[in-house]
C-alpha positions in Angstrom: 113.2 -121.2 -13.4 110.6 -118.5 -14.0 108.1 -117.4 -11.5 105.3 -119.1 -13.5 107.2 -122.4 -13.6 107.7 -122.2 -9.9 104.0 -121.7 -9.3 103.1 -124.6 -11.5 105.5 -126.9 -9.9 104.1 -125.9 -6.5 100.4 -126.1 -7.2 100.0 -128.6 -10.0 100.4 -131.8 -7.9 97.8 -130.6 -5.5 95.5 -129.6 -8.4 95.8 -133.1 -9.9 95.1 -134.7 -6.6 92.0 -132.7 -6.2 90.8 -133.6 -9.7 91.5 -137.3 -9.1 89.8 -137.4 -5.7 86.3 -137.7 -7.1 87.5 -140.4 -9.6 89.1 -142.4 -6.8 86.0 -142.0 -4.6 83.8 -143.2 -7.5 86.0 -146.3 -7.9 85.9 -147.0 -4.2 82.1 -146.7 -4.2 81.9 -149.1 -7.2 84.1 -151.6 -5.4 81.9 -151.8 -2.3 78.5 -151.3 -4.0 78.8 -153.7 -6.9 76.1 -156.0 -5.6 73.5 -153.3 -5.7 74.4 -152.4 -9.3 74.7 -156.0 -10.6 71.9 -157.8 -8.7 68.3 -156.5 -8.7 66.3 -158.9 -6.6 62.6 -158.5 -5.9 60.6 -159.7 -2.9 58.2 -162.6 -3.2 54.8 -161.5 -4.4 51.7 -161.8 -2.2 50.0 -163.7 -5.1 52.4 -166.0 -6.9 51.5 -167.0 -10.5 48.9 -169.8 -10.8 51.5 -172.0 -12.6 53.3 -172.5 -9.3 50.2 -174.1 -7.8 50.3 -177.0 -10.3 50.5 -180.4 -8.5 53.8 -181.3 -10.3 55.6 -178.0 -9.2 57.3 -178.3 -5.8 59.2 -175.8 -3.7 62.7 -177.0 -2.8 65.1 -175.6 -0.2 68.9 -175.6 -0.5 70.8 -175.0 2.7 74.1 -173.1 2.2 76.4 -171.4 4.8 74.5 -168.5 6.2 71.3 -168.8 4.2 68.5 -171.0 2.9 67.8 -170.8 -0.8 64.5 -171.3 -2.5 64.0 -173.2 -5.7 61.1 -174.5 -7.7 61.1 -177.9 -9.3 58.8 -179.1 -12.0 58.9 -182.8 -11.3 57.0 -185.1 -13.6 56.4 -188.8 -13.5 58.7 -190.6 -16.1 60.7 -187.4 -17.0 63.3 -187.9 -19.7 65.8 -185.7 -18.0 66.4 -182.3 -16.2 66.9 -178.7 -17.2 68.9 -176.9 -14.4 68.1 -173.3 -15.0 70.1 -170.2 -13.8 68.1 -167.0 -14.3 69.1 -163.4 -14.9 69.9 -160.6 -12.4 66.4 -159.2 -11.9 63.2 -160.3 -10.4 62.8 -163.8 -8.8 61.2 -167.2 -9.5 57.8 -165.6 -9.7 58.8 -163.9 -12.9 61.3 -166.4 -14.2 59.5 -169.8 -13.7 57.6 -169.6 -17.0 57.0 -171.8 -20.0 56.3 -174.8 -17.8 53.9 -176.3 -20.3 56.8 -176.2 -22.9 58.9 -178.4 -20.5 56.0 -180.8 -19.8 55.5 -181.3 -23.6 59.2 -181.9 -24.0 59.1 -184.4 -21.1 61.9 -182.6 -19.2 61.8 -181.6 -15.5 62.8 -178.0 -14.7 64.8 -176.9 -11.6 65.3 -173.3 -11.0 67.1 -171.5 -8.1 66.6 -168.1 -6.6 70.0 -166.6 -5.6 70.6 -165.1 -2.1 68.2 -162.2 -1.4 65.9 -163.1 -4.3 62.2 -164.0 -3.7 62.1 -166.2 -0.6 65.9 -167.0 -0.5 67.7 -165.6 2.5 71.0 -164.0 2.9 72.8 -161.7 0.5 75.3 -162.1 -2.3 78.8 -161.1 -1.2 81.2 -162.6 -3.8 81.4 -164.5 -7.1 83.0 -167.5 -5.2 80.0 -167.6 -2.8 77.5 -167.3 -5.7 79.2 -170.2 -7.4 79.3 -172.2 -4.3 75.5 -171.8 -3.9 74.9 -172.9 -7.5 77.0 -176.0 -6.9 75.2 -176.8 -3.8 71.8 -176.7 -5.6 73.2 -178.9 -8.4 74.6 -181.4 -5.9 71.2 -181.6 -4.3 69.0 -182.2 -7.4 71.3 -183.9 -10.0 71.6 -187.3 -8.3 67.8 -187.8 -8.9 68.6 -187.8 -12.6 71.5 -190.3 -12.8 71.6 -192.0 -16.1 69.3 -189.5 -17.8 70.2 -186.4 -19.9 70.8 -183.2 -17.9 71.0 -179.7 -19.3 72.7 -176.7 -17.6 70.9 -173.6 -18.8 72.0 -170.0 -18.1 70.1 -166.8 -19.0 71.8 -163.4 -19.1 73.6 -163.1 -15.7 73.2 -166.8 -15.2 75.2 -167.7 -18.4 78.5 -167.1 -16.6 77.5 -169.3 -13.7 76.1 -171.9 -16.0 79.3 -172.0 -18.1 81.4 -172.5 -15.0 79.1 -175.2 -13.6 79.1 -177.1 -17.0 82.9 -177.1 -17.0 82.8 -178.8 -13.6 79.9 -181.3 -13.9 79.9 -182.1 -17.7 76.2 -182.0 -18.5 74.7 -183.6 -21.6 74.1 -180.1 -23.1 75.0 -176.5 -22.1 72.5 -173.7 -23.1 73.5 -170.0 -22.9 70.8 -167.5 -23.7 71.8 -163.9 -24.1 75.3 -164.5 -22.8 78.2 -162.1 -22.3 81.9 -162.8 -23.1 82.6 -161.7 -19.6 81.4 -159.1 -17.2 84.8 -157.5 -17.7 84.2 -157.1 -21.4 80.7 -155.9 -21.0 82.0 -153.3 -18.5 84.7 -152.1 -20.9 82.1 -151.5 -23.5 79.8 -149.5 -21.2 82.2 -148.0 -18.8 85.6 -147.7 -20.4 86.8 -145.4 -17.6 86.5 -148.2 -14.9 89.7 -150.3 -14.5 88.9 -154.0 -14.7 90.7 -154.6 -11.4 87.7 -152.9 -9.7 85.3 -155.5 -10.9 84.7 -158.2 -8.3 82.4 -160.3 -10.5 84.4 -160.9 -13.7 82.6 -164.0 -14.8 84.9 -164.8 -17.6 82.8 -167.1 -19.8 85.2 -166.6 -22.8 87.9 -168.4 -20.9 85.7 -171.4 -20.4 83.8 -172.2 -23.5 86.6 -173.8 -25.4 86.9 -176.3 -22.6 83.3 -177.1 -22.2 82.5 -180.9 -22.7 79.6 -181.8 -24.9 77.5 -179.5 -27.2 76.8 -175.8 -26.6 73.7 -174.1 -27.8 73.8 -170.3 -27.8 70.8 -168.0 -28.4 70.8 -164.2 -28.7 68.3 -161.5 -29.8 69.8 -159.3 -32.5 67.9 -156.3 -31.0 69.5 -156.9 -27.6 70.9 -153.5 -26.5 71.9 -154.7 -23.0 74.3 -157.5 -24.1 75.1 -157.1 -27.8 74.8 -160.3 -29.9 78.5 -159.9 -30.8 79.2 -161.5 -27.4 77.5 -164.8 -28.6 79.4 -164.7 -31.8 82.7 -164.5 -30.0 81.7 -167.4 -27.7 80.6 -169.5 -30.7 83.9 -168.9 -32.4 85.9 -169.8 -29.3 83.9 -172.9 -28.7 84.4 -174.3 -32.2 82.4 -177.0 -33.9 80.6 -178.1 -30.7 78.7 -174.8 -30.6 75.7 -173.6 -32.6 74.2 -170.1 -32.4 70.6 -169.1 -33.0 70.1 -165.5 -33.7 66.6 -164.1 -33.4 66.2 -160.9 -35.6 63.2 -159.5 -33.8 64.2 -160.4 -30.2 65.7 -158.1 -27.6 67.2 -159.1 -24.2 64.3 -160.1 -22.1 61.8 -161.5 -24.5 63.7 -164.3 -26.2 61.6 -167.1 -24.7 58.5 -165.6 -26.4 59.7 -166.4 -30.0 58.6 -169.6 -31.8 62.1 -170.0 -33.3 63.6 -170.2 -29.8 61.0 -172.6 -28.6 61.3 -174.8 -31.7 65.1 -174.8 -31.4 65.1 -175.7 -27.7 62.5 -178.5 -28.4 64.8 -179.9 -31.1 67.9 -179.8 -28.8 66.0 -181.6 -26.1 64.6 -184.2 -28.5 68.2 -184.9 -29.6 69.1 -185.7 -26.0 66.2 -188.0 -25.4 64.6 -189.1 -28.7 61.2 -190.8 -28.5 61.3 -194.5 -27.9 
């Protein structure tokens, strides 16, 4: 063995360890700080939107282990059914509880939950299992009020993975996923291919669920969505088969889907099919 080879064999392992140390430290940081990256709650505003002061909008509280969660419930006399809405990863109910007049015209009540740490909800999110347990608790509290009527489980962005899992368990009349991801693992692979999937504590594997969802599935995606590409919805549609329909909005991005008439008309048609006029 030459002197050069001896030096390499002596120093190379240490050099590699030195180079890998920042990578390992970065993965450790990602493991423990995922909540701050994935969830972006905002505090409740001093002046909530006027829509929340309407007489048919009520605050509801869901007691879960270690926290009390805030929800808003649009509750109308003689409602045809319920839309149980799971919102995205940013903001809170003050920014998400919109289009209430649309639901009034459709004749459907709307129930929307703020996750732990969002708005007026207490506690903090610590795991996917905890997050799903909170969603189940909210569903179990409100759904008995709508026995015998159509119920819709609706997820938007982050909420689509939660909505798909809930729909698999409770078998709603319709499942709606707007701007969904195949899984958080798949999305992370696209954006951060250097991160091992084993590090992700919130895999939210919707693609493993959609083929087993009972009842119809309606998917919506903006074709200008740069956060979650519309290819994710196409995959979910193909996996769900004939029960799924996909509405692609050519001009919509990620956060503005609800502003497009084609989306509103499509959702109106889906709700009308569940509870046609008598």
